[in-house]
NUNUZA-426107 format. One record per residue (C-alpha): residue number from 1; x, y, z; residue in three letters. Coordinates in nm, 2 decimals, padded with zeros to 4 digits. Each point is the difference from the previous one (the first is absolute). Layout:
BEGIN
{NUM; {X; Y; Z}; "ALA"},
...
end
This chain:
BEGIN
{1; {10.85; 12.49; 09.55}; "MET"},
{2; {-00.02; -00.37; 00.07}; "SER"},
{3; {-00.31; -00.22; -00.05}; "VAL"},
{4; {-00.03; -00.03; 00.38}; "GLN"},
{5; {-00.03; 00.38; 00.03}; "ASP"},
{6; {-00.32; -00.02; -00.20}; "CYS"},
{7; {-00.16; -00.27; 00.23}; "VAL"},
{8; {-00.22; 00.12; 00.29}; "THR"},
{9; {-00.19; -00.32; 00.07}; "SER"},
{10; {00.07; -00.22; 00.30}; "SER"},
{11; {00.00; -00.37; 00.08}; "LEU"},
{12; {-00.37; 00.04; 00.11}; "ASN"},
{13; {-00.21; -00.29; -00.10}; "SER"},
{14; {-00.26; 00.01; -00.28}; "LEU"},
{15; {-00.25; -00.19; 00.23}; "ASN"},
{16; {-00.25; 00.28; -00.04}; "SER"},
{17; {00.01; -00.01; -00.38}; "TRP"},
{18; {-00.28; -00.17; -00.18}; "SER"},
{19; {-00.05; -00.17; -00.34}; "ALA"},
{20; {00.06; 00.26; -00.27}; "GLY"},
{21; {00.23; 00.22; 00.21}; "ASP"},
{22; {00.30; -00.12; -00.20}; "LEU"},
{23; {00.02; 00.12; -00.36}; "GLY"},
{24; {00.13; -00.20; -00.30}; "ARG"},
{25; {00.35; 00.14; 00.03}; "ARG"},
{26; {00.02; -00.10; 00.37}; "GLU"},
{27; {-00.11; -00.35; -00.08}; "VAL"},
{28; {00.24; -00.04; -00.28}; "ILE"},
{29; {00.28; 00.13; 00.23}; "HIS"},
{30; {-00.09; -00.26; 00.26}; "LEU"},
{31; {00.00; -00.29; -00.25}; "TRP"},
{32; {00.32; 00.12; -00.17}; "SER"},
{33; {00.19; 00.01; 00.33}; "ARG"},
{34; {-00.12; -00.34; 00.13}; "LEU"},
{35; {00.01; -00.18; -00.33}; "THR"},
{36; {00.10; 00.07; -00.36}; "THR"},
{37; {-00.33; 00.16; -00.08}; "GLY"},
{38; {-00.38; -00.07; 00.00}; "ALA"},
{39; {-00.25; -00.09; -00.26}; "THR"},
{40; {-00.30; 00.23; -00.07}; "PHE"},
{41; {-00.23; -00.24; 00.18}; "ALA"},
{42; {00.22; 00.00; 00.31}; "GLN"},
{43; {00.02; 00.38; 00.00}; "ILE"},
{44; {-00.38; 00.02; -00.03}; "GLU"},
{45; {-00.05; -00.24; 00.29}; "ASP"},
{46; {00.24; 00.19; 00.22}; "SER"},
{47; {-00.18; 00.33; -00.08}; "LEU"},
{48; {-00.32; -00.15; 00.14}; "ASN"},
{49; {00.15; -00.09; 00.34}; "LYS"},
{50; {00.14; 00.19; 00.30}; "PRO"},
{51; {00.38; 00.03; -00.05}; "PRO"},
{52; {00.08; -00.19; 00.33}; "THR"},
{53; {-00.20; -00.29; -00.13}; "GLN"},
{54; {00.18; 00.00; -00.33}; "VAL"},
{55; {00.34; -00.01; 00.18}; "VAL"},
{56; {-00.11; -00.28; 00.23}; "ASP"},
{57; {-00.13; -00.20; -00.29}; "GLU"},
{58; {00.33; 00.03; -00.19}; "ILE"},
{59; {00.21; -00.09; 00.30}; "ILE"},
{60; {-00.23; -00.29; 00.12}; "ASN"},
{61; {-00.02; -00.14; -00.35}; "THR"},
{62; {00.38; 00.00; -00.02}; "ALA"},
{63; {00.03; -00.17; 00.33}; "ILE"},
{64; {-00.25; -00.27; -00.09}; "ALA"},
{65; {00.17; -00.10; -00.32}; "GLU"},
{66; {00.16; -00.35; 00.00}; "PRO"},
{67; {00.38; -00.01; 00.04}; "LEU"},
{68; {00.21; -00.10; -00.31}; "PRO"},
{69; {00.01; -00.38; -00.02}; "SER"},
{70; {00.28; -00.10; -00.23}; "PHE"},
{71; {00.11; -00.37; 00.03}; "THR"},
{72; {00.32; -00.03; -00.19}; "TRP"},
{73; {00.19; -00.33; -00.07}; "GLU"},
{74; {00.37; -00.02; 00.08}; "ASP"},
{75; {00.18; 00.15; -00.30}; "TYR"},
{76; {00.34; -00.17; 00.08}; "ALA"},
{77; {00.22; 00.29; -00.11}; "GLY"},
{78; {-00.17; 00.04; -00.34}; "ASP"},
{79; {00.03; 00.37; -00.06}; "ASP"},
{80; {-00.27; 00.00; -00.27}; "ASP"},
{81; {-00.26; -00.14; 00.24}; "ILE"},
{82; {00.13; 00.23; 00.28}; "LEU"},
{83; {-00.07; 00.31; -00.20}; "TYR"},
{84; {-00.33; -00.14; -00.13}; "GLU"},
{85; {-00.12; -00.03; 00.36}; "TYR"},
{86; {00.12; 00.35; 00.07}; "ARG"},
{87; {-00.18; 00.14; -00.30}; "ASP"},
{88; {-00.32; -00.19; 00.10}; "GLU"},
{89; {00.01; 00.18; 00.34}; "LEU"},
{90; {00.06; 00.34; -00.16}; "ILE"},
{91; {-00.29; -00.06; -00.24}; "ARG"},
{92; {-00.23; -00.07; 00.30}; "GLU"},
{93; {00.12; 00.32; 00.16}; "TRP"},
{94; {-00.06; 00.20; -00.31}; "GLN"},
{95; {-00.34; -00.16; -00.05}; "LEU"},
{96; {-00.10; 00.12; 00.35}; "GLY"},
{97; {00.13; 00.35; -00.07}; "LEU"},
{98; {-00.18; 00.02; -00.34}; "SER"},
{99; {-00.33; -00.12; 00.16}; "THR"},
{100; {00.00; 00.28; 00.26}; "ARG"},
{101; {00.09; -00.21; 00.31}; "LYS"},
{102; {00.12; 00.21; 00.29}; "PHE"},
{103; {00.19; -00.28; 00.17}; "ARG"},
{104; {00.22; -00.06; -00.31}; "HIS"},
{105; {00.10; 00.37; 00.00}; "LYS"},
{106; {00.06; 00.00; 00.37}; "LEU"},
{107; {00.22; -00.31; -00.05}; "VAL"},
{108; {00.20; 00.21; -00.25}; "LEU"},
{109; {00.04; 00.27; 00.28}; "PHE"},
{110; {00.13; -00.26; 00.25}; "TRP"},
{111; {00.23; -00.15; -00.27}; "HIS"},
{112; {00.16; 00.34; -00.03}; "ASN"},
{113; {00.03; 00.02; 00.38}; "HIS"},
{114; {00.12; -00.35; 00.09}; "PHE"},
{115; {00.22; -00.02; -00.31}; "VAL"},
{116; {00.14; -00.33; -00.13}; "THR"},
{117; {00.13; -00.07; -00.34}; "GLU"},
{118; {-00.08; -00.32; -00.19}; "PHE"},
{119; {00.33; -00.02; -00.18}; "ASN"},
{120; {00.18; 00.00; 00.33}; "THR"},
{121; {-00.16; -00.31; 00.14}; "HIS"},
{122; {-00.09; -00.16; -00.34}; "GLY"},
{123; {-00.27; -00.23; 00.15}; "CYS"},
{124; {-00.36; 00.01; -00.13}; "ALA"},
{125; {-00.13; -00.16; 00.33}; "ASN"},
{126; {00.17; 00.27; 00.20}; "TYR"},
{127; {-00.16; 00.27; -00.22}; "PHE"},
{128; {-00.33; -00.17; 00.04}; "ASN"},
{129; {00.02; -00.03; 00.38}; "ASP"},
{130; {00.10; 00.37; 00.02}; "TYR"},
{131; {-00.28; 00.11; -00.23}; "TYR"},
{132; {-00.26; -00.20; 00.20}; "LYS"},
{133; {00.13; 00.15; 00.32}; "LEU"},
{134; {-00.05; 00.35; -00.13}; "LEU"},
{135; {-00.36; -00.09; -00.09}; "HIS"},
{136; {-00.06; -00.16; 00.33}; "GLU"},
{137; {00.12; 00.29; 00.22}; "HIS"},
{138; {-00.08; 00.29; -00.23}; "ALA"},
{139; {-00.28; 00.13; 00.22}; "PHE"},
{140; {00.09; -00.18; 00.33}; "GLY"},
{141; {00.23; 00.07; 00.29}; "ASN"},
{142; {00.32; 00.17; -00.10}; "PHE"},
{143; {00.21; -00.14; 00.29}; "LYS"},
{144; {-00.10; -00.35; -00.11}; "ASP"},
{145; {00.07; 00.09; -00.36}; "PHE"},
{146; {00.36; 00.12; 00.09}; "VAL"},
{147; {00.07; -00.31; 00.21}; "MET"},
{148; {-00.12; -00.24; -00.28}; "GLU"},
{149; {00.17; 00.17; -00.29}; "VAL"},
{150; {00.34; -00.01; 00.17}; "GLY"},
{151; {-00.02; -00.38; 00.00}; "LYS"},
{152; {-00.10; -00.04; -00.36}; "THR"},
{153; {00.27; -00.18; -00.21}; "PRO"},
{154; {-00.02; 00.28; -00.26}; "ALA"},
{155; {00.10; 00.26; 00.27}; "MET"},
{156; {00.25; -00.23; 00.17}; "LEU"},
{157; {00.19; -00.03; -00.33}; "VAL"},
{158; {-00.05; 00.35; -00.12}; "TYR"},
{159; {00.13; 00.18; 00.32}; "LEU"},
{160; {00.25; -00.27; 00.10}; "ASN"},
{161; {-00.19; -00.15; 00.30}; "GLY"},
{162; {00.15; -00.33; -00.11}; "ASN"},
{163; {00.35; 00.13; 00.09}; "GLN"},
{164; {-00.11; 00.15; 00.34}; "ASN"},
{165; {00.15; -00.24; 00.25}; "VAL"},
{166; {00.13; 00.04; 00.36}; "ALA"},
{167; {00.36; -00.03; -00.10}; "SER"},
{168; {-00.03; 00.28; -00.27}; "ALA"},
{169; {-00.32; 00.21; 00.03}; "PRO"},
{170; {-00.11; 00.14; -00.34}; "ASN"},
{171; {-00.16; 00.34; 00.05}; "GLU"},
{172; {-00.16; 00.04; -00.34}; "ASN"},
{173; {-00.36; -00.10; 00.09}; "TYR"},
{174; {00.02; 00.15; 00.35}; "ALA"},
{175; {00.09; 00.34; -00.16}; "ARG"},
{176; {-00.29; -00.01; -00.25}; "GLU"},
{177; {-00.24; -00.13; 00.27}; "LEU"},
{178; {00.06; 00.33; 00.19}; "LEU"},
{179; {00.09; 00.24; -00.28}; "GLU"},
{180; {-00.27; -00.10; -00.25}; "LEU"},
{181; {-00.25; -00.25; 00.13}; "PHE"},
{182; {-00.09; 00.16; 00.34}; "THR"},
{183; {00.16; 00.31; 00.15}; "LEU"},
{184; {00.12; 00.19; -00.31}; "GLY"},
{185; {00.34; 00.11; -00.11}; "GLU"},
{186; {00.21; 00.15; 00.28}; "GLY"},
{187; {-00.30; 00.01; 00.23}; "ASN"},
{188; {00.05; -00.13; 00.36}; "GLY"},
{189; {00.28; -00.25; -00.04}; "TYR"},
{190; {00.38; -00.02; 00.01}; "THR"},
{191; {00.26; -00.23; -00.16}; "GLU"},
{192; {00.02; -00.18; 00.34}; "MET"},
{193; {-00.37; -00.06; -00.02}; "ASP"},
{194; {00.04; -00.15; -00.35}; "ILE"},
{195; {00.26; -00.24; 00.13}; "LEU"},
{196; {-00.22; -00.10; 00.29}; "GLY"},
{197; {-00.29; -00.07; -00.23}; "VAL"},
{198; {00.22; -00.20; -00.24}; "ALA"},
{199; {00.11; -00.22; 00.29}; "ARG"},
{200; {-00.36; -00.05; 00.12}; "ALA"},
{201; {-00.10; -00.11; -00.35}; "LEU"},
{202; {00.28; -00.27; -00.04}; "THR"},
{203; {-00.08; -00.36; -00.07}; "GLY"},
{204; {-00.26; 00.02; -00.27}; "TRP"},
{205; {00.09; -00.18; -00.32}; "TYR"},
{206; {-00.11; -00.14; -00.34}; "CYS"},
{207; {00.19; -00.19; -00.27}; "ASP"},
{208; {-00.06; 00.22; -00.30}; "GLN"},
{209; {00.18; -00.24; -00.24}; "TYR"},
{210; {-00.26; -00.26; 00.05}; "SER"},
{211; {-00.29; 00.25; 00.07}; "CYS"},
{212; {-00.01; -00.16; 00.34}; "GLY"},
{213; {-00.24; 00.11; 00.28}; "PRO"},
{214; {00.09; 00.23; 00.29}; "VAL"},
{215; {00.13; -00.15; 00.32}; "SER"},
{216; {00.15; 00.12; 00.33}; "PHE"},
{217; {00.35; -00.12; 00.09}; "ASP"},
{218; {00.05; 00.05; 00.38}; "ALA"},
{219; {00.37; -00.06; -00.05}; "GLY"},
{220; {00.03; 00.31; -00.20}; "ASN"},
{221; {-00.21; 00.22; 00.23}; "TYR"},
{222; {00.18; 00.25; 00.22}; "ASP"},
{223; {-00.14; -00.06; 00.35}; "ASP"},
{224; {00.19; 00.27; 00.17}; "GLY"},
{225; {-00.13; 00.33; 00.13}; "ASN"},
{226; {-00.06; 00.28; -00.25}; "LYS"},
{227; {-00.05; 00.37; 00.06}; "THR"},
{228; {-00.27; 00.15; -00.23}; "ILE"},
{229; {-00.15; 00.35; 00.05}; "PHE"},
{230; {00.17; 00.01; 00.33}; "GLY"},
{231; {-00.16; -00.32; 00.14}; "ALA"},
{232; {00.21; -00.31; 00.06}; "THR"},
{233; {-00.11; -00.36; 00.01}; "SER"},
{234; {00.04; -00.32; -00.20}; "ASN"},
{235; {-00.24; 00.12; -00.27}; "TYR"},
{236; {-00.10; -00.25; -00.27}; "ASP"},
{237; {-00.20; 00.04; -00.33}; "TYR"},
{238; {-00.33; 00.06; 00.18}; "ASP"},
{239; {00.16; 00.21; 00.27}; "GLY"},
{240; {00.16; 00.24; -00.24}; "VAL"},
{241; {-00.33; 00.06; -00.17}; "HIS"},
{242; {-00.17; 00.06; 00.33}; "ASP"},
{243; {00.26; 00.27; 00.07}; "LEU"},
{244; {-00.06; 00.17; -00.33}; "ILE"},
{245; {-00.37; 00.02; 00.04}; "PHE"},
{246; {00.02; 00.12; 00.36}; "THR"},
{247; {00.31; 00.21; 00.04}; "LEU"},
{248; {-00.02; 00.14; -00.35}; "ARG"},
{249; {-00.38; -00.02; -00.07}; "ALA"},
{250; {-00.03; 00.38; -00.08}; "ASN"},
{251; {00.29; -00.01; -00.26}; "GLU"},
{252; {-00.13; -00.32; -00.16}; "THR"},
{253; {-00.36; 00.12; -00.02}; "ALA"},
{254; {00.09; 00.33; -00.15}; "ARG"},
{255; {00.24; -00.15; -00.26}; "ASN"},
{256; {-00.27; -00.24; -00.13}; "ILE"},
{257; {-00.27; 00.27; 00.01}; "CYS"},
{258; {00.23; 00.23; -00.20}; "ARG"},
{259; {00.03; -00.27; -00.27}; "LYS"},
{260; {-00.38; -00.06; 00.00}; "PHE"},
{261; {-00.05; 00.38; -00.05}; "TYR"},
{262; {00.25; 00.02; -00.28}; "GLN"},
{263; {-00.15; -00.30; -00.18}; "PHE"},
{264; {-00.37; 00.09; 00.03}; "PHE"},
{265; {00.00; 00.38; 00.03}; "VAL"},
{266; {00.31; 00.19; -00.11}; "TYR"},
{267; {00.38; -00.02; 00.02}; "PRO"},
{268; {00.03; 00.32; 00.21}; "GLU"},
{269; {-00.09; -00.09; 00.36}; "ILE"},
{270; {-00.26; 00.18; 00.21}; "ASN"},
{271; {00.16; -00.05; 00.35}; "ASP"},
{272; {-00.32; 00.06; 00.20}; "SER"},
{273; {-00.19; -00.26; -00.20}; "VAL"},
{274; {00.28; -00.25; 00.03}; "VAL"},
{275; {00.02; 00.05; 00.37}; "ASP"},
{276; {-00.37; -00.07; 00.04}; "GLN"},
{277; {00.03; -00.31; -00.21}; "LEU"},
{278; {00.29; -00.12; 00.21}; "ALA"},
{279; {-00.20; 00.05; 00.32}; "ALA"},
{280; {-00.28; -00.22; -00.15}; "THR"},
{281; {00.26; -00.26; -00.10}; "PHE"},
{282; {00.13; -00.02; 00.35}; "ILE"},
{283; {-00.34; 00.01; 00.17}; "ALA"},
{284; {-00.11; -00.30; -00.22}; "ASN"},
{285; {00.31; -00.21; 00.09}; "ASN"},
{286; {00.15; 00.06; -00.35}; "PHE"},
{287; {-00.30; -00.14; -00.19}; "GLU"},
{288; {00.02; 00.13; -00.36}; "ILE"},
{289; {-00.37; 00.01; -00.09}; "LYS"},
{290; {-00.11; 00.28; 00.25}; "PRO"},
{291; {00.27; 00.23; -00.13}; "VAL"},
{292; {-00.10; -00.05; -00.36}; "LEU"},
{293; {-00.36; 00.05; 00.09}; "GLN"},
{294; {00.07; 00.33; 00.18}; "GLN"},
{295; {00.21; 00.14; -00.28}; "LEU"},
{296; {-00.23; -00.11; -00.29}; "LEU"},
{297; {-00.32; 00.12; 00.18}; "LYS"},
{298; {00.14; 00.34; 00.07}; "SER"},
{299; {-00.07; 00.34; -00.14}; "GLU"},
{300; {00.38; 00.04; -00.05}; "HIS"},
{301; {00.02; -00.30; -00.24}; "PHE"},
{302; {-00.28; 00.15; -00.21}; "PHE"},
{303; {00.17; 00.35; -00.02}; "SER"},
{304; {-00.01; 00.13; -00.35}; "GLU"},
{305; {00.37; 00.10; -00.02}; "PRO"},
{306; {00.09; -00.37; 00.03}; "PHE"},
{307; {-00.21; -00.10; -00.31}; "PHE"},
{308; {00.22; -00.09; -00.29}; "ASN"},
{309; {00.31; 00.11; 00.20}; "ALA"},
{310; {00.20; -00.32; -00.01}; "ARG"},
{311; {00.18; -00.14; -00.30}; "ILE"},
{312; {-00.12; -00.34; -00.09}; "LYS"},
{313; {00.23; -00.30; 00.05}; "SER"},
{314; {00.05; -00.22; -00.31}; "PRO"},
{315; {-00.26; -00.25; 00.13}; "SER"},
{316; {-00.26; 00.28; 00.06}; "GLU"},
{317; {00.08; 00.15; -00.34}; "CYS"},
{318; {-00.02; -00.33; -00.20}; "LEU"},
{319; {-00.26; -00.21; 00.18}; "LEU"},
{320; {-00.21; 00.30; 00.08}; "GLY"},
{321; {-00.11; 00.01; -00.37}; "PHE"},
{322; {-00.15; -00.35; 00.03}; "TYR"},
{323; {-00.16; 00.05; 00.34}; "SER"},
{324; {-00.20; 00.31; -00.10}; "ARG"},
{325; {-00.16; -00.19; -00.29}; "PHE"},
{326; {-00.07; -00.33; 00.18}; "ASP"},
{327; {00.22; -00.18; -00.25}; "ILE"},
{328; {00.01; -00.37; 00.08}; "GLU"},
{329; {00.30; -00.22; 00.01}; "TYR"},
{330; {00.02; -00.27; -00.27}; "LEU"},
{331; {-00.32; 00.13; -00.15}; "THR"},
{332; {00.08; 00.35; -00.11}; "ASP"},
{333; {00.38; -00.04; 00.00}; "TYR"},
{334; {00.23; -00.30; 00.03}; "SER"},
{335; {00.23; -00.16; 00.25}; "GLN"},
{336; {00.29; 00.09; -00.23}; "ASP"},
{337; {-00.11; 00.36; 00.04}; "MET"},
{338; {00.02; -00.03; 00.38}; "MET"},
{339; {00.36; -00.12; -00.03}; "GLY"},
{340; {00.07; 00.29; -00.24}; "TYR"},
{341; {-00.15; 00.24; 00.26}; "LEU"},
{342; {00.24; -00.13; 00.26}; "ALA"},
{343; {00.29; 00.07; -00.25}; "TYR"},
{344; {-00.13; 00.35; -00.07}; "MET"},
{345; {-00.01; 00.07; 00.37}; "SER"},
{346; {00.35; -00.13; 00.04}; "TYR"},
{347; {00.12; 00.23; -00.28}; "ARG"},
{348; {-00.17; 00.29; 00.17}; "LEU"},
{349; {00.18; -00.06; 00.32}; "GLY"},
{350; {-00.24; -00.22; 00.20}; "GLN"},
{351; {00.09; -00.37; -00.02}; "GLU"},
{352; {-00.22; -00.22; 00.21}; "TYR"},
{353; {00.21; -00.19; 00.25}; "GLY"},
{354; {00.30; 00.23; -00.06}; "GLU"},
{355; {-00.01; 00.34; 00.16}; "PRO"},
{356; {00.31; 00.20; -00.08}; "VAL"},
{357; {00.17; -00.06; 00.34}; "ASP"},
{358; {-00.09; -00.05; 00.37}; "VAL"},
{359; {-00.15; 00.36; 00.01}; "PHE"},
{360; {-00.25; -00.10; -00.27}; "GLY"},
{361; {-00.12; 00.20; -00.29}; "TRP"},
{362; {00.03; 00.38; 00.06}; "PRO"},
{363; {-00.34; 00.06; -00.17}; "GLU"},
{364; {-00.18; 00.33; -00.09}; "HIS"},
{365; {00.23; 00.23; -00.21}; "ARG"},
{366; {00.26; -00.28; -00.02}; "ASP"},
{367; {-00.22; -00.20; -00.23}; "TRP"},
{368; {00.03; 00.26; -00.27}; "ILE"},
{369; {00.30; 00.10; -00.21}; "ASN"},
{370; {00.05; 00.07; -00.38}; "GLU"},
{371; {00.04; -00.37; -00.07}; "SER"},
{372; {-00.28; -00.14; 00.21}; "THR"},
{373; {-00.24; 00.27; -00.11}; "MET"},
{374; {00.04; -00.08; -00.37}; "THR"},
{375; {-00.01; -00.37; 00.08}; "SER"},
{376; {-00.33; 00.05; 00.19}; "ARG"},
{377; {-00.15; 00.16; -00.31}; "TRP"},
{378; {00.12; -00.28; -00.22}; "GLY"},
{379; {-00.12; -00.28; 00.23}; "TYR"},
{380; {-00.34; 00.17; 00.05}; "LEU"},
{381; {-00.04; 00.02; -00.37}; "SER"},
{382; {00.07; -00.37; -00.03}; "GLU"},
{383; {-00.26; -00.07; 00.27}; "ILE"},
{384; {-00.26; 00.22; -00.16}; "ILE"},
{385; {00.05; -00.10; -00.37}; "PHE"},
{386; {00.15; -00.34; 00.02}; "GLY"},
{387; {-00.10; -00.20; 00.31}; "SER"},
{388; {-00.37; -00.01; 00.00}; "LEU"},
{389; {-00.21; -00.28; -00.15}; "ALA"},
{390; {-00.32; 00.07; -00.20}; "GLU"},
{391; {-00.20; -00.09; 00.31}; "SER"},
{392; {00.13; 00.32; 00.17}; "ALA"},
{393; {-00.16; 00.22; -00.26}; "ASP"},
{394; {-00.34; -00.02; 00.16}; "ALA"},
{395; {00.14; 00.11; 00.33}; "LYS"},
{396; {00.16; 00.30; -00.16}; "LEU"},
{397; {-00.34; 00.09; -00.15}; "VAL"},
{398; {-00.19; -00.07; 00.33}; "ASN"},
{399; {00.24; 00.23; 00.19}; "LEU"},
{400; {-00.05; 00.28; -00.26}; "ALA"},
{401; {-00.38; -00.04; 00.05}; "LYS"},
{402; {00.02; -00.01; 00.37}; "ASP"},
{403; {00.21; 00.30; 00.06}; "VAL"},
{404; {-00.20; 00.22; -00.25}; "SER"},
{405; {-00.35; -00.13; 00.06}; "GLY"},
{406; {00.01; -00.14; -00.35}; "ASN"},
{407; {00.05; 00.34; -00.15}; "SER"},
{408; {00.04; 00.06; -00.37}; "ASN"},
{409; {00.21; 00.31; 00.07}; "ASP"},
{410; {00.36; -00.09; -00.05}; "PRO"},
{411; {00.12; 00.26; 00.24}; "GLN"},
{412; {-00.23; -00.13; 00.28}; "VAL"},
{413; {00.14; -00.35; -00.06}; "VAL"},
{414; {00.35; 00.13; 00.00}; "THR"},
{415; {-00.04; 00.19; 00.32}; "GLU"},
{416; {-00.16; -00.30; 00.17}; "GLY"},
{417; {00.29; -00.23; -00.10}; "ILE"},
{418; {00.26; 00.26; 00.11}; "ILE"},
{419; {-00.15; 00.03; 00.35}; "LEU"},
{420; {-00.03; -00.38; 00.03}; "HIS"},
{421; {00.36; -00.07; -00.12}; "MET"},
{422; {00.18; 00.30; 00.16}; "LEU"},
{423; {-00.22; 00.07; 00.30}; "GLY"},
{424; {00.00; 00.37; -00.09}; "GLN"},
{425; {-00.09; 00.25; -00.27}; "THR"},
{426; {00.26; 00.15; -00.23}; "ILE"},
{427; {00.06; 00.33; -00.17}; "ASP"},
{428; {-00.29; 00.09; -00.24}; "PRO"},
{429; {00.24; 00.02; -00.29}; "ALA"},
{430; {00.12; -00.35; 00.07}; "ALA"},
{431; {-00.36; -00.12; 00.02}; "VAL"},
{432; {-00.06; 00.13; -00.35}; "LEU"},
{433; {00.32; -00.17; -00.13}; "THR"},
{434; {-00.11; -00.32; 00.18}; "ALA"},
{435; {-00.35; 00.03; -00.16}; "THR"},
{436; {00.16; 00.02; -00.34}; "GLU"},
{437; {00.21; -00.31; 00.07}; "ALA"},
{438; {-00.32; -00.18; 00.10}; "PHE"},
{439; {-00.18; 00.10; -00.32}; "LYS"},
{440; {00.28; -00.15; -00.20}; "GLY"},
{441; {-00.08; -00.01; -00.37}; "GLU"},
{442; {-00.38; 00.01; 00.04}; "ILE"},
{443; {-00.13; 00.28; -00.22}; "PRO"},
{444; {-00.11; 00.31; 00.20}; "GLN"},
{445; {-00.35; 00.00; -00.15}; "PHE"},
{446; {-00.07; -00.34; 00.16}; "TYR"},
{447; {00.02; 00.18; 00.33}; "PHE"},
{448; {-00.17; 00.32; -00.11}; "ASP"},
{449; {-00.30; -00.19; -00.15}; "GLN"},
{450; {-00.03; -00.26; 00.28}; "GLY"},
{451; {00.09; -00.29; -00.23}; "ILE"},
{452; {00.27; -00.12; 00.24}; "TRP"},
{453; {-00.06; -00.17; 00.33}; "ASN"},
{454; {00.18; -00.23; 00.24}; "LEU"},
{455; {-00.13; -00.31; -00.18}; "ASP"},
{456; {00.20; 00.09; -00.30}; "ALA"},
{457; {00.24; -00.27; -00.11}; "VAL"},
{458; {00.29; 00.24; 00.02}; "GLU"},
{459; {-00.05; 00.08; 00.37}; "VAL"},
{460; {00.25; -00.25; 00.15}; "PRO"},
{461; {00.28; 00.14; -00.22}; "ASP"},
{462; {-00.11; 00.35; 00.09}; "GLN"},
{463; {00.03; -00.07; 00.37}; "VAL"},
{464; {00.34; -00.15; -00.06}; "LYS"},
{465; {00.11; 00.32; -00.18}; "LEU"},
{466; {-00.12; 00.21; 00.29}; "LEU"},
{467; {00.18; -00.22; 00.25}; "LEU"},
{468; {00.32; 00.02; -00.21}; "GLY"},
{469; {-00.02; 00.38; 00.02}; "TYR"},
{470; {-00.08; 00.00; 00.37}; "LEU"},
{471; {00.29; -00.24; 00.08}; "SER"},
{472; {00.25; 00.26; -00.11}; "ARG"},
{473; {-00.13; 00.28; 00.22}; "LEU"},
{474; {00.18; 00.08; 00.32}; "PRO"},
{475; {-00.33; -00.05; 00.19}; "GLU"},
{476; {-00.01; -00.37; -00.10}; "PHE"},
{477; {00.31; -00.07; 00.20}; "GLN"},
{478; {-00.16; 00.13; 00.32}; "MET"},
{479; {-00.23; -00.16; 00.25}; "CYS"},
end
């Protein structure tokens, strides 16, 4: 029996739900899917609001955030500076993810859809322009997004748009535009359509060797008639996109809504839900925000079988630890650690700026194998026991107090941290083992006689011991 067989809820809105109608697990589920996890204070705030208000606040806050504003000097072929700039951008990206910013996670989704690879173009400014474009259009109009991303220098270099000229059309970008970025693989196009699209896209160019800007060379544009989807005319760059979003609107809407569903809900598709989302996408002229609102405000999204049903990506696994404790960058851990986190993510199969190929990271079960599983355990151990400054100790203690109501019962504290970190309860036997891990070397009579409490000097280390145990559970890898 599949997960979908256990789901009976529909895409009906939660508009009738009031504050308090979402439980703690539902709220943790929402924040885990839209960010890398929430603090206790954010969860409490969300519990006291209607769920539709919480979703709107998360989305609108993300939209209102300022765009990245890097201003890089010319690095004149200096590779050290080139990679320094790249790493600066990745640190900013990780900072947004570790501080629970929805837009930074949605940008990661779009990066895995409109794939480019930094090492292909080797230009920090190209990476920067591409990254800013993902931010700018993340919640906007998808047609505009597609039209703009095809003219970014990062994409022109990565998928050979630079070589696409009238005398020798290069079909690489045209193929991926239809196969991956809009219609979906093998869905409503032919090889002749790809050739027609390639001819329509000719003439756009950038000089990657000088990191030069994009320009249009009319002399390299094919101004003859092209036949695309059975229609014939002298289609140009704008014209071919108009065709895609009119003659192949249904295919495009459904392909993108499938990807939304797999990223935010579950890898196995519910066709009825996707069809409804696609209808909303088309009815709203391919605006992204209404589709996300419909999905995230639905009974279907909050169906219990989807809780803790997706395997975390490396970024969710590693940065989720910090986000749940409200650990602060450069206060509770260092800039060097941020760089090391990027390296950890790379070793686990998710290198920022370098998806594995034009299809992107496969995700879900593909994140885990014997090697990456043991590496996850090792890296999480380094994070828990080696990366935190003393200033983080108070935050570990505060969380323990918050989730347990400042209890002096070690099992109550343990159960509270388990729910906060894992978004679920676990087997009673595992709870007892986790409680023993939390107790550490504190003598049992301290607990029996009420001598111990959460103000004890040993508590930060006790919380770390518990986290070390939890990080090796299968449940820790799920969100």
